[in-house]
N, C-alpha and C positions, 0 to 999 in steps of 0.2 A: 510697432514696427520694428523698434530698437532691439526688442527682446529676439527677434528673427536673424537679425544679422550677426554673424560671429565675429569676435575679435581676432586681433592678430594670431595671438597663441593659440586660440582654438583651431583657427584655420590652418596654421602651420602644423600644429598637431595633427590634424587629419590628413594632411598631405605627407608628413613623415610616417603614418601608420600605411597609408597606400604604397608609398615607396618600400616600406619593409614588407609588407605583403606579396609586392612583386619582386623583391630580392629574396625572399624564403622560396616562392614558387619557382624561380629560376634555379635556386639551390637544389629543389626536389628534382627538377627536370635534368640538371646536370649531375645530380649526384655529389654536389659539392657542399659538404657539411660547414664550411667557413661561409658560403653564401647563407645559408639555413640560419645559422645561429646569429651572424650580422643582421639578417632580416628580421629575425625574431627581436633582436636588440632594439632596431629601430623603431619598430611597432610599440615597444614598451616606452621608448623615448617619446614617441608621439603621443602616446595617451597620457603620459605625465605631463607634456605640454599643453595637451588639451584640457587636462583637469586644473592646471594653473590658470589657463584661459577662464575655464567655469568660474574659479573662486573670484578673479577680477571682475568678472562680469556681476558677479552676486555682490561684491562690495561696491561696485559702481551703481548698481540699482539699489542697494540699500541707503545710499548716500545721496541720492538725488531729491 
């Protein structure tokens, strides 16, 4: 069951990705390039944080 539950970084990364997608979509609707760029950047930040969470989880699982 532990393998299914995301750690803090995985969950936060997914949240940032979702926020970024919303901000990007808002930029598309309002034709605001600043929101589009900021949304895409937030998505990348979220992917990096999620990947860091994946690494931490793998290390934890390997050292159990």
